[in-house]
C-alpha positions as CSV (number, residue, x, y, z in Angstrom):
1,M,-74.3,-135.4,-87.6
2,T,-74.1,-137.8,-84.5
3,P,-73.4,-141.4,-86.1
4,L,-76.4,-143.5,-86.1
5,S,-74.7,-145.9,-83.4
6,D,-74.6,-143.1,-80.9
7,V,-77.6,-142.7,-79.0
8,L,-78.2,-139.3,-77.4
9,D,-80.1,-138.9,-74.3
10,I,-82.6,-136.3,-75.6
11,A,-83.4,-135.0,-79.0
12,I,-85.6,-131.7,-78.8
13,V,-87.1,-130.8,-82.1
14,G,-87.9,-126.8,-82.1
15,Y,-85.8,-124.3,-80.7
16,G,-88.0,-121.6,-79.5
17,P,-88.0,-120.4,-75.9
18,V,-89.7,-123.8,-74.7
19,G,-87.1,-125.9,-76.5
20,Q,-84.3,-123.6,-75.3
21,T,-85.6,-123.8,-71.7
22,L,-85.8,-127.5,-71.9
23,A,-82.5,-128.0,-73.4
24,I,-80.8,-125.9,-70.8
25,L,-82.6,-127.6,-67.6
26,L,-81.6,-131.0,-69.1
27,G,-78.3,-130.0,-70.0
28,Q,-77.5,-128.4,-66.7
29,R,-78.3,-131.5,-65.2
30,G,-75.3,-133.5,-67.4
31,W,-77.6,-135.0,-70.1
32,R,-76.5,-135.2,-73.8
33,V,-79.1,-133.0,-75.8
34,A,-79.7,-132.4,-79.2
35,V,-81.9,-129.6,-80.5
36,L,-82.9,-129.8,-84.4
37,E,-84.5,-126.6,-85.6
38,K,-85.4,-126.3,-89.3
39,Q,-85.0,-122.3,-89.4
40,P,-81.5,-121.5,-90.1
41,A,-81.7,-118.5,-87.8
42,A,-83.7,-117.2,-85.1
43,Y,-86.8,-115.4,-85.7
44,P,-85.8,-111.5,-85.4
45,L,-89.0,-109.9,-84.7
46,P,-91.2,-109.8,-81.5
47,R,-93.7,-112.3,-80.6
48,A,-94.4,-113.1,-77.0
49,V,-94.4,-110.2,-74.8
50,H,-95.3,-111.5,-71.1
51,F,-93.8,-113.8,-68.5
52,D,-95.0,-114.0,-64.8
53,H,-93.1,-114.4,-61.6
54,E,-93.1,-118.4,-61.8
55,V,-91.6,-118.3,-65.2
56,A,-89.2,-116.0,-64.0
57,R,-88.2,-118.3,-61.5
58,I,-87.8,-121.0,-64.1
59,L,-85.6,-118.7,-66.2
60,Q,-83.7,-118.1,-63.0
61,L,-83.2,-121.9,-62.6
62,A,-81.8,-122.0,-66.1
63,G,-79.1,-119.5,-65.4
64,L,-80.8,-116.2,-66.3
65,G,-81.5,-114.7,-63.0
66,E,-78.9,-111.9,-63.5
67,E,-79.9,-110.8,-66.9
68,L,-83.8,-110.6,-66.4
69,P,-83.8,-107.0,-65.0
70,R,-82.1,-106.1,-68.2
71,L,-84.2,-108.0,-70.5
72,S,-87.8,-107.0,-69.0
73,E,-89.4,-104.3,-67.3
74,P,-92.4,-105.1,-64.5
75,A,-95.8,-104.0,-65.2
76,D,-97.9,-102.7,-62.0
77,V,-101.2,-102.3,-63.7
78,Y,-103.2,-103.9,-66.4
79,E,-106.2,-101.5,-66.7
80,W,-109.3,-102.1,-69.0
81,R,-111.5,-99.2,-70.2
82,N,-114.3,-98.6,-72.6
83,A,-114.6,-96.2,-75.6
84,A,-115.2,-93.4,-73.4
85,G,-112.3,-93.9,-71.1
86,E,-114.3,-95.2,-68.0
87,T,-112.3,-98.0,-66.2
88,L,-113.8,-101.4,-66.4
89,L,-111.2,-103.4,-64.6
90,R,-107.8,-102.7,-63.1
91,I,-105.5,-105.7,-62.1
92,G,-102.6,-104.6,-60.0
93,S,-99.5,-106.6,-60.1
94,R,-96.9,-106.4,-57.3
95,D,-93.2,-105.7,-57.6
96,V,-92.4,-109.1,-55.8
97,G,-94.8,-112.1,-56.3
98,L,-94.9,-115.4,-54.8
99,S,-91.8,-116.6,-56.8
100,G,-89.8,-113.9,-55.8
101,W,-90.0,-111.9,-59.0
102,P,-92.6,-109.3,-60.4
103,E,-95.9,-110.7,-60.9
104,A,-96.1,-109.3,-64.5
105,N,-92.8,-108.9,-66.7
106,M,-92.8,-107.3,-70.3
107,F,-90.1,-108.2,-72.6
108,S,-89.0,-108.7,-76.0
109,Q,-88.8,-112.2,-77.4
110,P,-85.7,-112.0,-79.5
111,D,-83.6,-110.6,-76.7
112,L,-84.7,-113.4,-74.4
113,E,-84.1,-115.9,-77.1
114,R,-80.5,-114.7,-77.5
115,A,-79.9,-114.8,-73.9
116,L,-81.2,-118.5,-73.4
117,D,-79.3,-119.5,-76.6
118,A,-75.9,-118.2,-75.3
119,R,-76.6,-120.1,-72.3
120,A,-77.5,-123.4,-74.0
121,R,-74.4,-123.0,-76.1
122,A,-72.3,-122.7,-72.9
123,L,-73.3,-126.2,-71.8
124,P,-70.9,-128.9,-73.0
125,G,-73.7,-131.5,-73.4
126,V,-76.1,-129.3,-75.4
127,E,-75.5,-129.4,-79.3
128,I,-77.7,-126.7,-81.3
129,R,-78.4,-127.7,-84.9
130,R,-80.1,-125.3,-87.2
131,A,-81.1,-125.7,-90.9
132,C,-82.1,-129.2,-89.8
133,E,-85.6,-130.5,-90.5
134,V,-87.1,-133.5,-88.9
135,V,-88.7,-135.3,-91.8
136,D,-89.4,-138.8,-90.2
137,L,-89.9,-140.2,-86.7
138,R,-89.7,-144.2,-85.9
139,C,-90.0,-145.4,-82.4
140,R,-88.3,-148.8,-82.0
141,G,-87.4,-150.4,-78.6
142,D,-85.6,-148.3,-76.3
143,A,-84.6,-145.4,-78.7
144,V,-86.4,-143.0,-81.1
145,T,-84.9,-142.7,-84.7
146,L,-85.1,-139.2,-86.4
147,V,-84.5,-138.7,-90.0
148,V,-83.2,-135.2,-90.5
149,A,-82.8,-133.3,-93.9
150,A,-80.3,-130.6,-94.5
151,P,-81.0,-127.7,-97.0
152,D,-79.1,-129.4,-99.8
153,G,-81.7,-132.4,-99.5
154,D,-79.0,-134.7,-97.9
155,R,-80.5,-136.9,-95.1
156,S,-79.2,-138.6,-92.2
157,E,-80.3,-140.3,-89.1
158,I,-79.9,-139.6,-85.3
159,R,-81.3,-141.7,-82.4
160,A,-82.2,-140.5,-79.1
161,R,-83.8,-142.3,-75.7
162,Y,-86.5,-139.6,-75.6
163,V,-87.8,-137.0,-77.9
164,V,-89.7,-133.8,-77.2
165,G,-91.6,-132.0,-79.9
166,C,-91.4,-128.1,-78.9
167,D,-91.9,-127.5,-82.8
168,G,-94.9,-125.2,-82.5
169,A,-98.5,-124.9,-83.6
170,N,-98.0,-126.8,-86.7
171,S,-95.7,-129.5,-84.8
172,F,-94.4,-132.2,-87.2
173,V,-93.7,-134.5,-84.2
174,R,-97.5,-134.2,-83.0
175,S,-98.5,-135.1,-86.6
176,R,-96.6,-138.3,-86.3
177,I,-97.8,-139.8,-83.2
178,G,-101.3,-139.4,-84.3
179,V,-102.7,-137.6,-81.3
180,T,-106.1,-135.7,-81.2
181,A,-107.1,-132.4,-79.8
182,T,-109.6,-130.5,-78.0
183,D,-110.6,-127.3,-79.9
184,L,-113.0,-124.9,-78.0
185,G,-113.7,-123.2,-81.3
186,F,-112.9,-119.5,-79.8
187,F,-110.7,-117.4,-82.2
188,F,-110.5,-114.1,-83.7
189,D,-108.2,-112.5,-86.1
190,W,-105.9,-109.6,-84.6
191,L,-103.4,-107.2,-86.3
192,I,-100.3,-107.3,-84.0
193,V,-98.2,-104.0,-84.2
194,D,-94.8,-103.7,-82.7
195,V,-93.3,-100.4,-82.2
196,V,-90.1,-98.7,-80.9
197,P,-91.0,-95.0,-80.1
198,R,-88.0,-92.8,-80.6
199,E,-89.0,-90.3,-77.6
200,A,-89.3,-91.3,-74.1
201,R,-92.5,-91.2,-73.0
202,V,-94.5,-92.6,-69.8
203,W,-97.3,-94.8,-70.5
204,D,-100.2,-94.8,-67.9
205,P,-101.3,-97.6,-67.5
206,I,-98.3,-99.3,-68.6
207,N,-100.7,-102.3,-70.1
208,G,-104.3,-101.7,-71.0
209,Q,-107.1,-103.1,-73.0
210,V,-109.6,-100.4,-74.9
211,C,-113.0,-102.1,-75.0
212,D,-114.4,-100.2,-77.8
213,P,-116.7,-102.0,-80.1
214,V,-115.6,-99.8,-82.9
215,R,-112.3,-101.2,-82.6
216,P,-111.3,-103.4,-79.7
217,T,-107.5,-102.7,-79.0
218,T,-104.8,-103.9,-76.7
219,L,-101.9,-101.5,-75.9
220,V,-99.0,-103.0,-73.8
221,S,-95.3,-102.8,-73.2
222,G,-93.1,-104.8,-75.6
223,G,-90.1,-104.9,-73.2
224,P,-87.8,-102.0,-72.2
225,G,-88.1,-99.3,-75.1
226,R,-90.9,-101.1,-76.9
227,R,-94.7,-100.7,-77.2
228,R,-97.1,-103.3,-78.8
229,W,-100.8,-102.8,-80.1
230,E,-103.1,-105.2,-81.1
231,F,-106.3,-104.4,-83.2
232,M,-109.0,-106.7,-83.4
233,R,-110.2,-107.4,-87.2
234,L,-113.9,-106.5,-87.4
235,P,-116.5,-108.6,-88.9
236,G,-116.5,-108.5,-92.6
237,E,-113.0,-106.8,-92.7
238,D,-110.4,-107.8,-95.4
239,I,-107.2,-109.5,-93.7
240,A,-104.9,-108.3,-96.5
241,A,-106.3,-104.7,-96.3
242,L,-105.7,-104.9,-92.5
243,N,-102.2,-106.1,-92.5
244,T,-100.6,-103.3,-94.5
245,E,-98.0,-100.6,-92.9
246,A,-100.3,-97.9,-94.1
247,T,-103.1,-99.5,-92.0
248,A,-100.8,-100.0,-88.9
249,W,-99.8,-96.4,-88.8
250,Q,-103.6,-95.2,-89.3
251,L,-104.5,-97.3,-86.4
252,L,-101.6,-96.0,-84.3
253,E,-102.5,-92.2,-85.2
254,P,-104.8,-91.5,-81.9
255,W,-101.8,-92.3,-79.9
256,G,-99.6,-89.6,-81.5
257,L,-97.3,-92.2,-83.2
258,H,-96.1,-91.8,-86.8
259,P,-93.0,-92.5,-89.0
260,E,-91.4,-89.3,-87.5
261,N,-91.3,-90.5,-84.2
262,A,-91.3,-94.2,-84.1
263,T,-90.0,-97.2,-85.9
264,L,-92.4,-99.9,-86.8
265,E,-90.6,-103.4,-86.2
266,R,-93.5,-105.5,-87.3
267,H,-97.2,-106.1,-88.5
268,A,-98.8,-109.3,-88.7
269,V,-102.4,-110.7,-88.7
270,Y,-102.7,-113.4,-86.0
271,T,-105.5,-115.9,-85.5
272,F,-105.7,-117.1,-81.7
273,Q,-106.7,-120.4,-80.9
274,A,-108.2,-122.1,-77.6
275,R,-107.1,-126.0,-77.9
276,W,-105.0,-128.5,-76.3
277,V,-103.8,-131.9,-77.5
278,D,-105.3,-134.8,-75.6
279,R,-102.3,-137.0,-75.2
280,W,-98.9,-135.5,-74.4
281,R,-97.0,-138.8,-74.3
282,S,-96.7,-141.7,-76.9
283,G,-94.0,-144.0,-75.7
284,R,-90.8,-142.2,-75.6
285,V,-92.1,-139.1,-77.7
286,L,-93.5,-136.0,-75.8
287,L,-95.0,-132.6,-76.6
288,A,-94.5,-129.5,-75.1
289,G,-95.4,-125.8,-75.8
290,D,-97.4,-124.8,-78.8
291,A,-97.1,-128.2,-80.0
292,A,-99.4,-129.2,-77.1
293,H,-101.6,-126.2,-76.5
294,Q,-102.6,-122.7,-77.9
295,M,-104.5,-120.1,-76.1
296,P,-105.8,-116.7,-76.6
297,P,-103.3,-113.9,-75.6
298,F,-105.5,-111.6,-73.1
299,A,-103.9,-113.8,-69.9
300,G,-100.1,-113.6,-71.3
301,Q,-100.0,-117.2,-70.6
302,G,-99.1,-118.7,-74.1
303,M,-95.5,-118.8,-73.5
304,C,-95.7,-119.1,-69.9
305,S,-97.5,-122.5,-70.2
306,G,-94.8,-123.9,-72.4
307,I,-92.1,-122.9,-70.2
308,R,-93.9,-124.5,-67.4
309,D,-94.1,-127.5,-69.4
310,A,-90.5,-127.5,-69.7
311,A,-89.9,-127.0,-66.1
312,N,-92.5,-130.1,-65.2
313,L,-90.8,-132.5,-67.9
314,A,-87.0,-131.9,-67.3
315,W,-86.9,-133.1,-63.6
316,K,-88.9,-136.2,-64.7
317,L,-86.9,-137.0,-67.5
318,D,-83.9,-136.5,-65.6
319,L,-84.9,-139.2,-62.8
320,V,-86.1,-141.6,-65.7
321,L,-82.8,-141.4,-67.6
322,A,-80.8,-141.8,-64.1
323,G,-82.8,-144.7,-63.3
324,K,-83.8,-143.2,-60.4
325,A,-87.7,-143.3,-61.1
326,A,-90.0,-145.6,-63.1
327,E,-90.6,-144.5,-66.8
328,A,-94.4,-144.1,-65.7
329,L,-93.4,-141.0,-63.6
330,L,-93.6,-139.5,-67.4
331,D,-97.3,-140.3,-67.4
332,T,-97.8,-137.5,-64.7
333,Y,-96.6,-135.1,-67.0
334,E,-99.6,-135.0,-69.0
335,S,-102.1,-135.5,-66.0
336,E,-100.4,-132.8,-64.1
337,R,-100.4,-130.2,-67.0
338,I,-103.4,-130.7,-69.2
339,P,-105.7,-129.7,-66.2
340,Q,-103.6,-126.3,-65.5
341,V,-103.8,-125.7,-69.2
342,R,-107.5,-126.2,-69.7
343,Q,-108.1,-123.6,-66.7
344,V,-105.8,-121.1,-68.0
345,I,-107.2,-121.3,-71.5
346,G,-110.6,-121.1,-70.1
347,F,-109.7,-117.8,-68.2
348,S,-108.2,-116.5,-71.4
349,I,-111.5,-117.1,-73.3
350,E,-113.5,-115.2,-70.2
351,L,-111.0,-112.1,-70.6
352,G,-111.6,-112.5,-74.7
353,K,-115.2,-112.3,-74.2
354,V,-115.1,-109.4,-72.6
355,I,-113.1,-107.5,-75.2
356,C,-113.8,-109.0,-78.3
357,V,-117.3,-107.3,-78.5
358,S,-118.1,-105.4,-81.9
359,D,-121.8,-104.9,-81.0
360,P,-122.5,-101.6,-79.5
361,Q,-125.6,-102.7,-77.5
362,E,-123.8,-105.6,-75.9
363,A,-120.8,-103.6,-75.2
364,A,-123.0,-101.0,-73.3
365,T,-124.3,-103.6,-71.3
366,R,-121.0,-105.0,-70.6
367,D,-119.7,-101.5,-69.4
368,A,-122.5,-101.0,-67.0
369,A,-121.9,-104.2,-65.2
370,M,-118.2,-103.8,-65.1
371,I,-118.2,-100.0,-64.3
372,A,-120.1,-100.6,-61.2
373,A,-118.2,-103.7,-60.1
374,A,-114.8,-101.9,-60.8
375,R,-116.0,-98.9,-58.2
376,E,-116.9,-101.3,-55.7
377,S,-113.7,-103.5,-55.8
378,G,-110.9,-100.9,-56.7
379,L,-107.6,-102.6,-57.7
380,T,-108.0,-106.5,-58.6
381,P,-105.0,-108.7,-57.6
382,P,-104.0,-111.1,-60.6
383,L,-105.7,-114.4,-60.3
384,P,-103.0,-117.0,-59.1
385,T,-102.1,-119.9,-61.7
386,P,-104.3,-122.8,-61.0
387,A,-102.8,-125.7,-59.1
388,I,-101.3,-128.5,-61.4
389,G,-103.5,-131.7,-61.5
390,P,-102.8,-135.2,-60.0
391,G,-99.8,-136.9,-60.5
392,A,-96.5,-137.0,-58.5
393,L,-98.0,-135.5,-55.4
394,L,-99.1,-136.3,-52.0
395,D,-102.8,-137.6,-52.3
396,G,-105.4,-135.9,-50.2
397,D,-103.1,-132.8,-49.2
398,P,-104.9,-129.7,-50.3
399,L,-101.7,-127.8,-50.7
400,A,-100.0,-130.4,-53.0
401,G,-99.7,-129.0,-56.7
402,H,-99.8,-125.5,-55.8
403,L,-96.8,-123.5,-56.4
404,F,-94.4,-122.7,-53.5
405,L,-92.9,-119.4,-52.8
406,Q,-89.3,-118.2,-52.9
407,G,-88.7,-115.6,-50.3
408,R,-85.2,-113.6,-49.8
409,V,-82.9,-115.5,-47.2
410,G,-79.5,-115.3,-45.8
411,R,-77.0,-118.1,-45.3
412,R,-73.4,-117.9,-44.6
413,G,-72.8,-114.1,-45.4
414,A,-74.8,-114.2,-48.6
415,T,-78.4,-112.7,-48.9
416,G,-80.7,-113.3,-52.1
417,R,-83.6,-115.3,-53.8
418,F,-83.7,-118.7,-51.9
419,D,-82.5,-120.6,-55.0
420,D,-79.4,-118.5,-55.6
421,V,-78.5,-118.8,-51.7
422,V,-79.7,-122.4,-51.0
423,G,-80.4,-124.1,-54.2
424,G,-81.0,-127.7,-54.5
425,S,-83.5,-130.0,-56.2
426,F,-86.2,-131.4,-53.9
427,A,-86.2,-129.0,-51.0
428,L,-87.5,-130.3,-47.4
429,L,-88.3,-126.9,-45.5
430,S,-89.4,-126.4,-42.0
431,P,-89.4,-123.3,-39.6
432,A,-89.0,-125.7,-36.5
433,G,-85.4,-127.0,-37.4
434,D,-83.9,-129.0,-40.4
435,P,-86.3,-131.9,-41.2
436,A,-83.7,-133.6,-43.4
437,S,-81.7,-134.3,-40.1
438,L,-84.7,-136.5,-38.8
439,L,-84.7,-138.8,-41.8
440,A,-83.9,-142.5,-41.2
441,P,-80.6,-143.5,-42.8
442,D,-82.3,-145.2,-45.8
443,L,-84.6,-142.4,-46.4
444,A,-81.8,-139.8,-46.0
445,T,-79.5,-141.9,-48.6
446,F,-82.6,-141.9,-51.2
447,F,-83.2,-138.2,-50.5
448,G,-79.7,-137.4,-51.2
449,S,-79.6,-139.3,-54.4
450,I,-82.1,-137.5,-56.0
451,G,-80.3,-134.1,-55.0
452,G,-82.8,-133.4,-51.9
453,I,-81.9,-130.8,-49.4
454,G,-83.0,-130.0,-46.0
455,A,-83.0,-126.3,-44.6
456,H,-83.9,-124.8,-41.4
457,V,-85.7,-121.5,-42.6
458,A,-86.8,-118.9,-39.8
459,P,-86.1,-115.4,-38.9
460,G,-82.5,-115.4,-37.5
461,G,-82.2,-119.2,-38.3
462,P,-79.5,-121.2,-40.2
463,V,-81.3,-120.1,-43.2
464,D,-82.3,-116.8,-42.2
465,D,-86.1,-115.7,-43.3
466,V,-85.0,-112.2,-44.1
467,S,-88.6,-110.8,-45.1
468,G,-90.4,-113.5,-42.9
469,S,-92.3,-114.5,-45.9
470,Y,-91.6,-118.4,-45.0
471,A,-92.8,-117.6,-41.7
472,R,-96.1,-116.3,-42.9
473,W,-96.6,-119.0,-45.3
474,F,-96.1,-122.0,-42.7
475,A,-98.3,-120.0,-40.2
476,E,-101.0,-119.4,-42.9
477,H,-101.2,-122.8,-44.0
478,R,-100.6,-124.4,-40.2
479,V,-98.2,-127.0,-41.3
480,A,-94.5,-127.4,-40.0
481,V,-92.9,-129.2,-43.1
482,V,-93.0,-128.7,-46.8
483,L,-91.5,-130.8,-49.6
484,Q,-91.1,-128.7,-53.0
485,R,-90.4,-130.5,-56.0
486,P,-87.8,-129.0,-58.7
487,D,-90.3,-127.2,-60.6
488,F,-91.2,-125.5,-57.3
489,H,-94.8,-127.2,-56.6
490,V,-95.5,-128.4,-53.5
491,F,-95.2,-132.2,-53.3
492,G,-96.8,-132.3,-49.8
493,T,-96.6,-130.8,-46.2
494,A,-96.8,-132.3,-42.8
495,R,-98.3,-130.8,-39.4
496,T,-95.4,-131.2,-37.5
497,I,-91.7,-131.6,-38.3
498,D,-91.8,-135.5,-37.2
499,G,-93.7,-136.1,-40.3
500,A,-90.8,-135.3,-42.7
501,G,-89.9,-138.9,-42.9
502,A,-93.4,-139.9,-44.2
503,L,-93.2,-137.2,-46.6
504,V,-89.9,-138.7,-48.0
505,A,-91.2,-142.1,-48.0
506,Q,-94.6,-140.9,-49.8
507,L,-92.0,-139.2,-52.4
508,G,-90.3,-142.5,-53.0
509,R,-93.4,-144.4,-53.6
510,A,-94.4,-141.7,-56.1
511,L,-91.3,-142.1,-57.9
512,E,-91.8,-145.7,-58.3
513,P,-95.2,-146.3,-59.1
514,G,-96.5,-149.9,-58.8
515,A,-93.3,-150.9,-56.7
């Protein structure tokens, strides 16, 4: 164990995908990070199965860009049908979304966790400690003391400048800081069944919902070579009887799966929730992932929201730890993330209200309305992730807080996604020239000190806009400069390239609240 006198920069409690991602993003920035996980080994069975284009970009930032095609398969259609097979809703996803990755990606969580674990262990400042249960937490002065119990009962203490609880829905860290939660009271029990078919088969659509009141069912990809079914527990149905291997095979039978042609990886009854914690920061202790929020699975945004937490928090902790931003910047983590999480939970509930219908008459009314709408609208694009809430953003800019794109660019003989070819932390971009070259010396020094870069992105320009995606974005929004944050959200924009200096000055004020 780290000696008590040796204070770490960050202690992360919990080593699921959110804790792993946060550890990597902080470790890549050079901070000393200890991750404390009470389980001796990673959970070996599937759980989350979907991440979107934004999360793919965050995983790219965490060093997994080259591995994602191996770890996932894109899903082009998510189709909802009724019991008669009639289409109620068809959501189409593009091969390349705003963030430069497929809009919908299906994966197996153990595979992703192995890749994240390998990346975290490759960073010299990151230490992973398994079979370490945090049993007490004390905040004193400029550090937090954690009491850690080993399997043999031996206890030790470590100290860190900040602690982040990524320790799941039953978070110990959350319990110690005494926060309240808002619970919308929307919950149902579902039997989750993960299967590895032994025979190659094309699933069309790749993802679907069967809105049958006799048994509402989800069937989706579980990642390359895997499939997942989710069966809603019916009113009055016994959970113990539902959660058996025999019941799982019985429910899979209509899809032609049986023990002779498939392997049953997992069956478990899961009760989904719709709630969020009202306060995500208490001094030097913060919450992320399921420790801060849980949501129904129908939009596939549970893990995605947690990884967004990690991306938002990492750059803010980095600047605060380095003394380049006021500690009050950490308050914007909560103010930005909660409004977005609330909207995503609300959308997930609305989807749940469509499928979690067990009354035949109610289902018939639903079907009539949705079939008519589906015939009229055809293929529906996925809803964009809502903007983040108020925080470290340019006040009054309607684009501030929205996700910025990642397109394909060329530079110095290399072509690829912007983050791989150009990189950077804060990015000041314009199609009219390099906006960073117009900064006054003091602003240029400040911008460079926080890792800021400038780029002239245009077709045929120094940073070649290969597909024209940046040109289209700037033209559509009628701006000449954008300042992108390290979590890929727009800090603010300017109508002319001469507005770059004012943008950077506003950023400086945002990082030093009250200065």
